[in-house]
C-alpha positions, 0 to 999 in steps of 0.5 A, a space after each residue: 800846176 801841182 809841185 812834187 814835194 821834193 821840188 819845194 824843200 825849205 832852206 837849210 837852217 844855216 842858209 839864212 843870214 843876217 847879211 847878204 853875200 858870203 861870210 866875212 873872215 878874219 884870217 884865221 881859219 877856224 874863225 866863224 860867226 858873227 862876233 869873229 866876222 871882220 869888220 873893216 876898220 878905218 885907220 883914221 884919227 876918229 877910230 884912233 882918238 877912240 882906242 886912245 880914250 878907251 885906254 886912257 880911261 882904264 889908265 886913269 882909273 888904275 893910276 888914281 887907284 894906285 896913288 889913292 891906296 900908295 898914299 893912303 898906306 904911306 907907301 914911298 913913291 916907287 912902289 906907289 908908282 908901281 902899283 899904279 902902273 899895275 892897276 892901269 894895265 888891269 883896268 885898261 885891259 878889264 875895260 876891253 874884256 867886258 867888251 868882247 866878253 859881251 860879244 859872246 867870246 870865251 874868256 881865255 880868247 877875250 883875253 888874248 883879244 885884250 892882250 893884243 889890242 892893249 899892250 902897246 897902247 897902255 905901256 906907251 901911255 904909261 911911259 908917257 904918263 909916268 915920265 911927266 909926273 916923276 920928271 915935273 918938279 916937285 909932282 911925286 912929293 905932292 899930296 892927294 890934297 895939292 892942286 899940283 897932284 891933280 894939275 901934273 896928273 891931268 896934264 901927264 894924261 893929256 900928253 899920253 893921249 896925244 902921245 898915244 893916239 898916233 901909235 893906235 892909228 899906226 897900229 889900227 891901220 895895220 890891222 893890230 891894236 883895237 882893230 882886233 877888238 873892233 871885230 867883236 863890236 857890232 
């Protein structure tokens, strides 16, 4: 039996989806597309540790670079520490921006995601890290060539990781912090 032309029409272009079921929502009424689809993020220790390690990477790069620059310019401790903190935030945000931009998000939206995802995590990490360095005897005056400098820096970053991981777990469990970034990972 022949079908009339109007009985069999190809599906509309947007009818093909990469997944079955209705599109997922992020909670924002204008969010759409695969990059904005809400992906559930478990609030366990592994996602929290990964988020903290991500922040730790940016913080460590910024801290070390800031201290090297401050030392090379023969700056005193306070300006060197301020530079290290500023660079830690910059590199922490930059690492998140890179991933979100790669998911096809515009720069302004990606910057908002990075600020929302990383600010508290980086702030806690920097508070702990710089607090340890400032309070450790002779650490602030140790030159880059001294094992004390590198030992205290390593210890401060490890302690910052340990303290910041529960903060990230708490934030992820509430859909904040790196839970926001996770929406853009495939």
